[in-house]
VOGU-3710 file (C-alpha; in Angstrom, 3 decimals, decimal comma):
1> mysftdwlnf> 0,000/0,000/0,000  1,487/3,296/-1,105  1,469/6,203/1,340  0,575/9,827/0,619  4,293/10,655/0,590  4,967/7,880/-1,927  2,334/9,252/-4,299  3,661/12,789/-3,892  7,168/11,654/-4,747  5,927/9,628/-7,709
11> ylviffglyf> 4,081/12,558/-9,283  6,966/14,891/-8,481  9,268/12,698/-10,564  6,752/12,696/-13,447  6,217/16,439/-13,489  9,872/17,206/-12,956  10,562/15,210/-16,116  7,916/17,180/-18,015  9,211/20,518/-16,673  12,798/19,582/-17,551
21> lqsllliigl> 11,830/18,553/-21,093  9,804/21,700/-21,790  12,604/23,868/-20,371  15,112/22,063/-22,575  12,835/22,646/-25,558  12,635/26,364/-24,752  16,430/26,580/-24,490  16,799/24,902/-27,886  14,315/27,405/-29,325  16,567/30,287/-28,303
31> flddknylsn> 19,256/28,929/-30,636  16,899/28,695/-33,632  16,732/32,443/-34,244  16,200/33,250/-37,924  19,205/35,378/-38,878  17,998/36,223/-42,384  17,495/39,918/-43,016  17,579/42,446/-45,813  20,992/43,965/-46,448  19,356/47,307/-47,228
41> snesvtiivs> 15,915/48,651/-46,538  14,596/52,170/-47,045  10,942/51,642/-46,197  9,013/54,398/-44,507  8,094/53,695/-40,891  5,501/55,007/-38,449  6,167/54,830/-34,701  2,987/54,977/-32,621  2,819/55,740/-28,903  -0,427/55,762/-26,951
51> arneenkigs> -0,127/57,997/-23,883  -2,473/58,386/-20,938  -1,400/60,548/-17,984  2,314/60,117/-18,635  3,588/63,647/-17,883  6,547/62,285/-15,903  7,661/59,821/-18,591  6,581/61,001/-22,038  9,504/63,466/-22,319  12,140/60,722/-22,011
61> cleslinidy> 10,241/58,594/-24,507  10,074/61,393/-27,088  13,736/62,305/-26,612  14,710/58,713/-27,388  12,498/58,657/-30,486  13,987/61,925/-31,727  17,429/60,338/-31,415  16,443/57,389/-33,618  19,157/57,039/-36,278  16,692/56,356/-39,132
71> pknlleiiii> 16,382/58,942/-41,944  13,833/61,516/-40,802  12,305/61,743/-44,285  11,323/58,076/-43,897  10,086/58,420/-40,316  6,702/59,411/-38,896  6,008/59,531/-35,148  2,403/59,650/-33,961  1,678/60,287/-30,277  -1,982/59,751/-29,493
81> ddgstdntat> -3,342/61,168/-26,265  -5,697/58,604/-24,752  -7,731/60,986/-22,615  -4,994/62,337/-20,362  -6,045/64,635/-17,523  -2,539/65,853/-16,626  0,059/67,812/-18,662  0,812/64,995/-21,113  -0,789/66,789/-24,066  1,107/70,038/-23,377
91> iikkyveghn> 4,446/68,226/-23,311  3,713/66,359/-26,549  2,710/69,551/-28,363  6,022/71,213/-27,447  7,879/68,424/-29,242  5,518/68,619/-32,227  6,335/72,322/-32,694  10,011/71,639/-33,251  9,788/68,428/-35,280  7,521/68,222/-38,326
101> yikyllakgs> 7,639/64,415/-38,408  6,043/64,176/-34,936  2,253/64,362/-34,904  -0,203/64,736/-32,053  -3,640/63,089/-32,032  -6,384/63,158/-29,428  -8,269/59,861/-29,213  -11,998/59,982/-29,813  -14,583/58,106/-27,755  -14,597/54,318/-27,749
111> ngnlkgkana> -17,284/51,908/-28,929  -17,712/48,176/-29,452  -14,382/46,347/-29,381  -12,546/49,657/-29,559  -11,880/50,394/-25,903  -8,955/51,856/-23,990  -5,556/51,517/-25,586  -6,888/49,429/-28,492  -9,172/52,320/-29,435  -6,337/54,855/-29,366
121> ldqaikysst> -3,978/52,628/-31,352  -6,634/51,922/-33,995  -7,148/55,629/-34,616  -3,406/56,245/-34,866  -2,913/53,309/-37,234  -5,667/54,600/-39,527  -4,036/58,042/-39,499  -0,552/56,666/-40,278  0,856/57,057/-43,791  3,222/54,052/-43,947
131> diimitdadc> 2,927/50,276/-44,181  5,361/49,406/-41,372  3,969/50,283/-37,942  6,153/50,155/-34,824  4,543/50,300/-31,379  6,017/51,284/-28,033  4,685/52,830/-24,829  4,979/56,290/-23,301  7,019/54,976/-20,357  9,609/53,395/-22,655
141> valptwvsst> 12,963/54,469/-24,078  14,131/53,204/-27,472  17,691/52,652/-28,620  18,825/54,842/-31,539  19,152/51,621/-33,586  15,628/50,387/-32,805  14,078/51,222/-36,182  17,015/50,495/-38,502  17,681/47,182/-36,754  14,025/46,169/-37,026
151> vkyfgknvgi> 13,166/47,199/-40,570  15,910/44,985/-41,999  14,017/41,911/-40,755  10,844/42,878/-42,618  11,079/40,570/-45,599  8,328/40,795/-48,193  6,086/38,209/-46,505  6,804/39,158/-42,886  3,642/40,528/-41,274  4,548/40,941/-37,620
161> iagfttldik> 7,749/41,088/-35,538  7,996/40,767/-31,757  10,725/42,341/-29,642  12,520/42,234/-26,299  12,021/44,676/-23,431  14,103/45,075/-20,305  13,606/47,243/-17,230  15,494/50,176/-15,771  16,922/48,487/-12,659  17,869/50,351/-9,479
171> nwfhgiqsld> 17,283/47,699/-6,792  16,436/44,024/-6,253  12,678/44,660/-6,592  13,270/46,058/-10,076  15,677/43,196/-10,765  13,149/40,426/-10,135  10,635/42,228/-12,333  13,153/42,472/-15,164  14,000/38,766/-14,925  10,282/38,017/-14,889
181> wsyilgmsas> 9,894/39,963/-18,134  12,941/38,163/-19,529  11,513/34,758/-18,645  8,183/35,510/-20,333  9,780/37,108/-23,397  12,264/34,245/-23,590  9,315/31,857/-23,878  7,852/34,127/-26,548  11,090/34,236/-28,567  11,695/30,510/-28,238
191> tinlknplsc> 8,183/29,406/-29,210  8,160/31,787/-32,178  11,456/30,276/-33,327  9,925/26,813/-32,822  6,997/27,858/-35,047  4,539/27,524/-32,175  4,037/31,227/-31,332  2,445/32,022/-27,992  2,758/35,751/-27,300  4,446/39,104/-27,762
201> ignnycfrkk> 4,641/42,290/-25,705  2,911/45,550/-26,571  5,727/48,008/-25,902  8,001/46,496/-28,554  6,270/44,981/-31,544  5,656/45,975/-35,128  3,554/44,878/-38,062  2,523/45,758/-41,574  -0,542/47,953/-41,836  -1,709/45,709/-44,657
211> aynevggykn> -1,709/42,722/-42,283  -3,561/44,778/-39,661  -6,249/45,804/-42,135  -6,644/42,280/-43,491  -7,709/40,963/-40,061  -10,067/43,926/-39,626  -7,955/45,741/-37,049  -8,926/46,098/-33,422  -12,488/46,879/-34,479  -12,866/43,288/-35,659
221> ikfsvtedfs> -10,877/41,655/-32,814  -12,585/40,713/-29,555  -11,615/43,220/-26,880  -8,811/42,117/-24,575  -6,828/43,822/-21,812  -3,761/42,503/-23,674  -4,576/43,969/-27,063  -1,060/43,323/-28,382  -1,413/39,577/-27,851  -4,848/39,542/-29,542
231> lfteiiksgk> -3,553/41,304/-32,666  -0,461/39,091/-32,775  -2,676/36,004/-32,637  -5,081/37,170/-35,329  -2,356/38,065/-37,837  -0,693/34,682/-37,357  -4,016/32,805/-37,547  -4,690/34,366/-40,948  -1,910/32,171/-42,355  -0,901/34,845/-44,859
241> wkyrfpmdhn> 2,097/36,299/-43,063  5,379/35,166/-41,581  6,208/36,148/-38,012  9,568/36,658/-36,312  11,327/37,448/-33,038  14,858/38,509/-34,048  17,095/38,201/-30,989  19,012/41,355/-31,778  20,291/43,465/-28,866  20,037/46,574/-31,060
251> rviktkpvet> 16,232/46,231/-30,989  15,803/46,326/-27,220  13,337/48,690/-25,556  13,810/49,779/-21,941  10,846/50,538/-19,695  10,159/51,468/-16,089  9,369/48,888/-13,393  6,425/49,343/-11,050  7,324/50,601/-7,582  4,892/48,759/-5,289
261> wielvrqkrr> 3,705/45,197/-4,792  0,101/46,274/-5,401  1,030/47,669/-8,817  2,944/44,480/-9,590  -0,015/42,271/-8,673  -2,276/44,336/-10,938  0,209/44,091/-13,788  0,608/40,331/-13,397  -3,140/39,920/-13,151  -3,691/41,802/-16,402
271> waigglemkf> -1,143/39,591/-18,135  -2,714/36,459/-16,654  -6,179/37,404/-17,891  -4,756/37,915/-21,358  -2,972/34,582/-21,003  -6,299/32,819/-20,493  -6,842/33,370/-24,213  -3,590/31,573/-25,038  -3,804/28,462/-27,192  -3,695/24,978/-25,677
281> sglmfmviay> 0,060/24,424/-26,043  0,777/27,639/-24,154  -1,621/26,762/-21,349  0,057/23,359/-21,046  3,428/25,058/-20,489  1,886/26,990/-17,622  -0,017/24,021/-16,161  3,078/21,793/-16,117  5,135/24,526/-14,432  2,367/25,186/-11,894
291> ifhlllvtvf> 1,831/21,534/-10,920  5,566/20,821/-10,753  6,233/23,741/-8,409  3,174/22,891/-6,303  4,364/19,290/-5,891  7,902/20,470/-5,188  6,828/22,729/-2,336  4,386/20,133/-0,983  6,996/17,374/-0,960  9,515/19,727/0,611
301> idnfissnif> 7,126/20,393/3,481  6,016/16,763/3,806  9,437/15,201/3,428  12,043/17,788/4,434  14,437/15,098/5,587  14,390/12,021/3,353  16,522/8,901/3,492  16,023/8,353/-0,234  18,416/10,583/-2,183  16,421/10,203/-5,407
311> tnpiyffask> 13,241/11,607/-3,912  14,805/14,199/-1,639  13,230/17,535/-2,710  16,534/19,354/-2,224  17,871/17,657/-5,350  14,795/18,590/-7,338  15,099/22,198/-6,187  18,740/22,232/-7,258  17,911/20,697/-10,658  15,054/23,164/-11,199
321> ifidfvfift> 17,305/26,112/-10,353  19,955/24,802/-12,741  17,627/24,411/-15,757  16,017/27,820/-15,073  19,464/29,390/-14,834  20,561/27,904/-18,170  17,439/29,303/-19,856  17,792/32,780/-18,342  21,556/32,849/-18,927  21,147/31,930/-22,611
331> llykfkflnq> 18,568/34,654/-23,135  20,466/37,382/-21,285  23,705/36,434/-23,031  22,073/36,947/-26,429  20,739/40,354/-25,417  23,876/41,342/-23,475  22,240/41,753/-20,058  24,234/39,226/-18,030  24,632/41,775/-15,215  20,999/41,003/-14,284
341> lkyflhfqiy> 21,964/37,485/-13,174  22,846/38,859/-9,724  19,087/38,959/-9,076  18,538/35,354/-10,171  18,104/33,806/-6,703  15,739/36,621/-5,688  13,777/35,887/-8,845  13,582/32,155/-8,076  11,845/32,836/-4,760  9,551/35,424/-6,330
351> fifslfltpf> 8,793/33,132/-9,276  7,313/30,390/-7,074  5,006/32,746/-5,170  4,011/34,538/-8,365  3,266/31,268/-10,118  0,943/30,164/-7,320  -0,898/33,438/-6,728  -1,353/34,921/-10,220  -3,970/32,411/-11,508  -6,159/33,105/-8,469
361> talfggkvkw> -5,939/36,861/-8,926  -6,913/36,395/-12,588  -9,930/34,226/-11,809  -11,219/35,934/-8,660  -9,775/39,447/-8,678  -12,686/41,309/-10,238  -12,188/43,938/-12,940  -8,808/44,922/-14,308  -7,635/48,376/-13,186  -5,194/50,022/-15,577
371> kgref> -4,287/53,649/-16,208  -7,234/54,846/-14,141  -9,766/52,673/-16,000  -11,589/49,446/-15,252  -12,197/46,713/-17,811
//
């Protein structure tokens, strides 16, 4: 007769094997980056930024966009004010006065699927005059090479390109957030390279306007609090366009971390709700990780001291940390952010608690609060 501890150890071995295999698969995916790109490209580009009450951040964002090294006669920057009640609009207009390629728009009222940020972006996309659209956020800073290093990957049949974002780190709390972003974006890059795309992030992605219009734009896409993920999914589902995640450190966007645990919970909850719309293979990645970590903690509590080396949870913890480290190290090495590894052990502790709590906040947390709005 098997005891409760025996069954726990048995399932721990099973799910550790599954977690190890999926982690190994994700690591392999990071090495399958498509390096093909155009040697020269002189396509016109529109950068779109949706801003809502960003008076403390929009200036840094615009300064970085002005310093983009792409020819200004091929560049259009549209900043759309999504109903700001602070001095955001005033700051934007000052930049517009001195730069004729920067344009200010005020978002009109929303209706149907066009709500919040999706509504603002849709209006800006319709107003844009180019086929290549690049999206970032008002609290982000772009590298001067962001546009030139992205456009070269837009082959004729490429419809959408995802990108990597890191955080401006000043302490360990920022560090764990940045590694969390890296982990999620590493999964995104890997699964795109494996031709099983799961996600992208809305402050660093770009697409062809033609592809956007073909799927009907945000007006035709079911509203989601993660509008970037919804658009990404629809363009890929159309089957007409190639998709890419070039792992090029010249394409990195830097953004600001949140400063409180409450803000972090809200951010993670918004992502989790968007993740509920993920396809089956993506949900399985999350389920396997969740069950494995749950069993690991349970066995650790139930069997802290074990006479059987094979089932001792300490060894599983060590193996889990090792495979996670290899994945994070590979990703950060490619993007030249190895200095963030000093927060790795902090992240491991945070990761377990986050993994357990986030699904519950998504299912039972009520409406999503974001930028002063509820959805």
